[in-house]
N, C-alpha and C positions, 0 to 999 in steps of 0.2 A: 306763477302766483305773484301778484303784486302786493307789497306790504306798504301801508301808509303810516308814517310816524307822525303823530300829532304833537305839535308844539304846545306844551303846557307850562303855565307859569309855576314857579316854585311854590309848593304848598308848605305852610308852617303849621305844625300841630300845636293846638292851643286848648284851653279848657276855660272858656269865658262865658259869663252870664250876659244875656242880651235880650232884645225883644224884636219881633217882627210886627210891623203894622201893615194890614192888608188894605186893598183899595177901598174896602167897605168900612175902614176905620177900626177894625178889630185888632187888638193888641195881643200877641201871643208870646209868652215867655219861652226863651230858647237857651240852649247851651251850645255854643259854637265849638266844634271839634277841630276844624282846620280852616285856614284862610289862605288865599292867594290874591294877587292883584286883580284877578278876573272873577273870583268866585269864593264859595264857602261850602262847608258841610256842617250840619248841625242836627241836634235833636230838639224837636218842638213839643211843647206841652199839649197842643191841640193839633187837629188835622189841618194840613195845608193842601192846596190843590195844584196839580201839575199845570204849569203855564201861568199861575197867579203872579201878579205884580205885587211886590212887597217893598217895604223900607226896613232894612236891617240896621239896628242901632246897638252898639256895644258900649257899655258904660254911659258916660255923659256926652259922648261924641255925637256929631251930626250923623243922621241916618244916611245909608247908601242905598239908592234905588236898585232893585234887582228883580230877576224873574226866577221862579221855581222851575228847575230843569228836570228833577227826578224826585220821587217820593217812594220810600220803602218803609212801611210802618210809620214810625214817628221820626225816622231819619230822613233828612231833606238835603238836597244839593241845589245850589243856585248859582246864577251868574250875574255879576253886576252889570248894569246898563252901560257904565263907563268904567274902564280900568282904574283901580285905586292908585293914587300916586305913591302911597307908602302902605306897607303891611306891617303893622306893629313896629 
């Protein structure tokens, strides 16, 4: 049996208010639960679609373009289109 170990960026547990803007311009309030240089996990106030392109904004910072990779109920995981240079 072959086992593959996936390289994952270090995740940081957080509890931050933010918003996601969809390609259609819909703004969805979110609570970010964890962050890494390559992605995030959050809870969204509205339904998001698998594969949807979004812009994640936390606080007053610039938004980070991302893609929704998984959805379980209101919990959502996504990956940034480019790795973040800093994570908090």
